[in-house]
N, C-alpha and C positions, 0 to 999 in steps of 0.2 A: 532457341533462346530460353525456352522453358527449362530445358535440360541443364543449361548453364546456370540459370538461377537456382535450380535445385542443388547443383554442386556447391554454389556459394552458400546456400542455406545450410548444407551439411558441414561445410568447413567452419561456419560460425556457430555450429551446434554446441551448446553448453552441456557437458557430460554430467554435471551435478544435478541436472533436472531429473535424470533417470539413470541410476548407477548400472543398470543391466541392459540399457538400450544399446543395440548394435554390437554387443560383445560376441566374439566368435566362439560359440560353445564347443565345437569340436576341438579347436586349438586349446581352449582352457582345460577340457577333459584330458587331452593328451598330455599336457604339462603336469596335471595332477597325477596321472598314471606314472609318468616318469619320476616324479618326486617320490611317490610311494615306493616304486620299484627301487629307486636309489637308496632310500632309507633302510629298506629291508636288506639289500645287498651290502650296504656300508656296515651295518651292525654285524653281519655275518663275517665280513672281511676284516673287521677292525678289532673285534673283542680281544683276541690274543695279543695283538700288537699293543693295544691300549693298556692292557693289564701289565705287560712287561715294561712299557715305557713310562706310564703314568700312574700305575698302581690301581687303576679302575678299568674294568672291562667295558664300561659304557662311556668313557671319557670322550673319545672321538665322536661317538654317536650323539651324545648330549651337546657337544660343541657344534656339530652340524645342524642340529635342531635349532639352536640359538641363531646361527647364521641364516637358517631357513626362515625364521620369523622375521628377521630384518629384511631379507630379500623379498618376502611376500609384501611387507609394508611398502617398500620402495616400488615394487611392481604395481601395487594398487595406486600409489600416488602418481606414478608416471602414466598409468592408464587413463588418468583424469587430466593429465597435462597435455594441452594441445601441441602436437608434434611440430606445428609451424613455429611455435615459440622457441624452438631450438636455434632458430636463426639469430636470435638476440643474445643467447647465452653460450653458444658453442665455442666462440673464441676464448672466453674465460675458462670453459671446461677443458679445452685443449691446453691452454697455458698452465692450468693447475695440474693436468696430467703430466706434461713435460717436466714441471717442477718436481713431481713425485718420482719420476724416472731418474732425474738428476740426483734427488735425495738418496735414492737407493745406492747409487755409486759412491756417494760420500759416506753413508752409513757403513757400507761395505761389510754387511753381516754375512759372512761366508758360511754356506751350508752345502755340503756335497760338491764343493769346488765352484759354486756359483753364488753370486750376490743378487738375490731377487726380492728380498723381503725387507721390511722396515723395522720390525720389532719381533724378536724371538721367533723367527720363522713364520710370522703372520703378516698380513697386509701386503699382498703382492700387486704392485701397481701395473705390471704388464697385463694383468687380466682386465683391469679397468681400461687400459690404453687401447685394447682391441675394440671395445664398445665405443669409446670416444672417437677412435679413428674412423669407424663406420659412420657415426653421426656427423663428424666434421667433414669427411669426404663427400657424404651425401649432400650436405648443405652447400659446400663449396662447388661441387660439380653442378648442382641445380642452379646456382647463381651464375655460373660461367657456361651454361649449356649452349649458348649461342656462339661461343668463341672457342669451343674445344678443338675445332679444326685448325686453329692457329697454335703452332707449337709454343710460342712465347706465352700464351694464355692457358694452354692446356697441359701438354706433356711435361714441360720444364717445371712449372710450379708444382705439378703432381709429384714429380721426382724429388723435389726439395722437401715437400711435406712427408712423403713416405721415407725419405732418407733420414730425416730428423727422428721420427718416431721409431722406425726400424733400427736405426743406428744405436739409439740409446738402449733399446731392448737387447740388441746384439752384444753390447758391451757388458752385459750382466754376467756371463753370456746366457742368452736364452734363444737358441737358434730357431726352435719351433715357433715360438711366439713372434719373432721377427719375420719369419717366413709367412706366417698366417696373415700378418698385417700387410705384407707386400702382395700376397695373393688377393686379399680382399680389395686392396687399392686398384689393382689391375682389373679385377672383375667389375668393380663399380665404374671404372673408366670406360670399360666396354659397354656396360648397361646404359651409360649416359649418352652413348652415340658417338664415341670418338671415331676418328678416321681410321680405316683399316690399316693404313700404312703406319700410323702411330701405334696401333695395337701390335703389329708385327715387330716394330722396333722395340717396344716395351718387352715383348716375350724374349727377343734376342738378348736384350740388355739384362733381363732377369736371369737368363740361362748363364750368361757370362759372369754375372755377379756370383751366382751359385757356385760356379766352377772355381772362381778366385777364392771364395770363402773356404771351400773344401781344400784347396791347395795350401792355404796359409793358416788354417785353423786346425789345431791338433784334434780338437773334439770332432770337427767335421770329418777329418780324414778317418778317424777311428770308427765313426758311425757308418760311413759309406763302405769302408773296407769290410767291416763285420757284416754289414747287410749283404754285400755281394757274396761273401763267403757262405753266409747262411742260405742264400738262394741256391748255391751250388751243392751244399751239403748242410742240412739242418743241424748236424752235430758240431759244425764249425761256427754256428751263429753265436751271438753274445750270450753270456750266462742268463741274462734277463729273458731273452727271447726263448732260450732252451727251456727254462722253467715254465714259461707261459705256454709253450707248445705242449709240454708235459701235462699241464692242467687241462688244456683243450682235449687232448687225447683221452685222458682219464674220464672226462665228462661224457664222451660218447653222444648218443642221441638225446637221452633224457636226464643225464647228469647223475651224480652220486647222491644228491639230496641236499636240500637247503641246510647249510651249516656243517655239512659232512666233508667238505674239501680238506685235504691234508697238505696240498702244495703250499697254501698260505701259511702253514705252520712249520714248514721245513725249508724255508729260505726263498720263497718267491719275493723278489724285491718290490717294495712299495705296494703291497697288496691292497691297502685301503684307498690308494690314490691312483697312480699311473696304471697299475696292473689289475684294477678291479674288474675289467672285462674278462680277464683270465679266470677270476674267481666265479664270475657269472657262468662262463663256459663249462667249468668243472662241476659246479653245483647244480646247474639247471640244464646243462648239455646244449646240444645244437638247437633244441626246441626253445629253450629260454633265450638263447642268443638271437634267434630269429624273431622272437617276440619283441625283444629290446630294439632290434634294428627296424622292426615294423613301426614301433612307436616313433622312432626318429624319422622314418619315412612319412608318417602321418603328420608329424610336426612340420616338416619341410613342405608337404603338400598344402596344408592349411595356410602356412606363412606365405606361400607363393600365390594362393588364391586371394589372400588379403592384399598382397602387393598388386595383383592384377586389378582389383576393385578399388584401389586407393583413389581418392578424389583428385590427386595431382601427381606430378612426376616426383616431387619430394617424398611423398608418402610411399610411392612405389620403390624409390631408391633405398629409403630407410628399411622398409620391410624386407626387401630382397637381400640387402647387405647383411642385416641381422640374422636372417634365416640361413643364408649361405655360411655365415660365420659359425653358427652352431652346428650346422651339418658338416662343415669341414673339420671342426674340432673332433666331432664324434667319429668321422671317417678315419682321420689320422690315428686316433687312439686305438681303434679296433684293428686297423691294418697293421700297425706296429706290433701289436700283441701276437699276431699270427705270422709275423715275419715278412709282410708284403711291402713294407716301407722301412727306410732307415729309422733308427730309434729316435723318437721325439718325446718330450716330456709333457705333451698336451693332456689336460684332464679330460675325462669323459663327462660331458655336460649332464648335470642333474644327478650323476651317479657317484663320481669320485669325491672323496673327502677334500674339503678346501673351501673356506668361506669366501675368499675373493672371487673365485670362479663362480660359485653358486649365486652370490649376490649380483655379480655382473650379468650373468645369464638371465636371472629373474628380472632384473632391471630392463634388459633388452626385450623380454617378453612383454613387460608392461608397455613399452613403446609400441610394439606391434599391436597390442590390444587397443591402444588409443587410435591407431590407424584404422583398425577394424570398426571402431565405433563411428568413425566419420566416413566410412565407405558409402558409396552409392551404387547399388547393383544395376540400376536402370539408367543412370546418367552417363553421358559420354564425356570424354576429356575435352578440355578447352582446346580449340583448334590450334593454338599457338604453342602447345606443349606436346611432348612425346610420351607415348604410352610405354613406359618402363620395362617391366619384366619380359614383355614380348621380344626384347632384343635377343634373348637366349635362343629363341626358336624362329628368329628372322622377322619379328614383328616390330621393327624399329624404323624410324625415319628421322631425318634431321634436315631442316631448311627445305631444300628442293627434292630430297630423296623420297621416293614413293614407298609407302608402307605395304608390306604383304600381310594384311590384317584380316581378321575374321569378318569385319564389316567394311563396306566400301567407304572410303574417305571422299568427301566432297572435293570438287576441283579446286575450290578456294583453299582448302586445307593443304593442298600440295604446293601452293605457290610460295 
């Protein structure tokens, strides 16, 4: 009883009383390290491109700093915004996001064969849609957690939600962003405690949809065929991947030195954005690449610790979804650059140039920090709720299902 009262006290905790109380310092330091790392690498990767395209070697760097300032402000505000309040505003947020995705199709600002932005190549709603999708699905699954075993309340509505968001993004077309949303939706559905039969059905359906997209999408066919050819013989990979692998090979163990890479000057596509990991590998070598991957690993670790300690299932769902989103984005970007996945246009979080991605990612971190402020390390979860993140390693239960937990549940909790 005391523990439950303690949880309720934490949930009602007002963060304005003490701005530093409960903040996860390791997570905060990791994010700062990623931001600093990103700014250094962005300047190195963009100065030549910025000078040629905009007449100023620091144009893209200065632009990124401005977006960084906005992102930090939003992250700070959201770190003070009680994550339980998203239940009241998430429908409006989703409707606004859908409106932006529809507006992209009407504006039809074509760049590199795709229409993804609203104004002169800026403001990319699909980046915001990923975060809003995580928030919306977390809130929706939390509210329906007792009925997820019922297909009419669980799997079918989930398919409709993901179909609308993913479909609008796919029409741009942005296959990687649509795929990311679908992956996150399935992952959150699993974490919420969905029936295993529904999970298997969802996996089969996703595989079938992926096959259909590849068969009827010229972009999808090209990416898959060049990926397979590249696995068989790297010299037959796409030009983008070939130049990226060239940069990786040149970098060796310790790199050619910060600012000394030449692949970015001789035709590496999208060096400041999609291909910035190749620049990292060339200039800082395997050592620098491992440092960057270690920072992402630390970010995921701290995020999942916060998810495990969240006061309730909603907090756990939000923190887990957000951290998995950032981790998936990073994994896809780095894997693509070394030819381990079909080409995708995912940005490298905190590193790639791009205001929409940077602001969305920092906003997500702000939400995770708010969850960390309300955590209770000693309190146990309400008996009527499931303990989130544990689902990944078998620590989940629903209704009468026993949990394989670190601590023993009472007999009453299993009823």
